[in-house]
C-alpha positions in Angstrom: 12.9 -45.1 28.7 10.1 -47.6 28.1 7.0 -47.3 30.1 4.4 -49.9 30.8 0.7 -49.3 30.3 0.2 -49.1 34.1 2.9 -46.5 34.5 1.4 -44.3 31.7 -2.0 -44.7 33.4 -0.5 -43.7 36.8 0.9 -40.5 35.2 -2.5 -39.6 33.9 -4.0 -40.2 37.3 -1.4 -38.0 38.9 -2.6 -35.1 36.6 -6.3 -35.7 37.3 -6.3 -36.3 41.1 -4.8 -32.9 42.2 -7.2 -31.2 39.9 -10.2 -32.5 41.9 -8.6 -31.2 45.2 -7.4 -27.9 43.9 -10.6 -26.8 42.1 -12.4 -25.4 45.2 -9.2 -23.7 46.4 -8.7 -22.0 43.1 -12.4 -21.0 43.0 -12.1 -19.4 46.5 -8.9 -17.6 45.5 -10.5 -16.5 42.2 -13.4 -14.9 44.1 -11.0 -13.2 46.6 -8.3 -12.0 44.3 -9.5 -12.0 40.7 -8.4 -14.0 37.7 -4.9 -12.7 37.1 -3.1 -14.3 40.1 -4.9 -17.6 39.4 -3.9 -17.6 35.8 -0.3 -16.9 36.7 -0.2 -19.7 39.3 -1.9 -22.3 37.0 0.2 -21.4 34.0 3.3 -21.5 36.2 2.4 -25.0 37.4 1.7 -26.1 33.9 5.1 -24.7 32.6 7.2 -26.1 35.5 5.5 -29.5 35.3 6.0 -29.8 31.6 9.7 -28.7 32.0 10.2 -31.5 34.6 8.5 -34.1 32.4 10.4 -32.9 29.3 13.8 -33.6 31.1 12.6 -36.7 32.9 15.3 -39.4 33.3 13.0 -42.0 34.9 9.4 -42.7 35.7 9.6 -40.9 39.0 10.4 -37.6 37.3 7.4 -38.2 35.0 5.2 -38.7 38.0 6.6 -35.6 39.7 6.0 -33.5 36.6 2.5 -34.9 36.2 1.6 -34.1 39.8 2.8 -30.5 39.4 0.9 -30.1 36.1 -2.2 -31.4 38.0 -1.8 -28.7 40.6 -2.8 -26.1 38.0 -3.0 -26.9 34.4 -6.6 -27.9 34.1 -7.7 -25.0 36.3 -6.2 -22.7 33.7 -9.1 -23.5 31.4 -11.7 -22.5 34.0 -9.9 -19.3 35.0 
């Protein structure tokens, strides 16, 4: 599966964009419920997104996996 430079960039954007939107939500949930549920949610998003990207058959699967990774993976560092 050959990807163009634009497609690779789109995959990176799909990991970064949800991170900007989810940061405040994870911060609120962190304050309300503590770190453990947030760490489980973000690690789960990271694992599931990586699984989808690992078994990707086309670029759409890569984009889907990147979006799921973006929902939690970078928030794992701050949690």
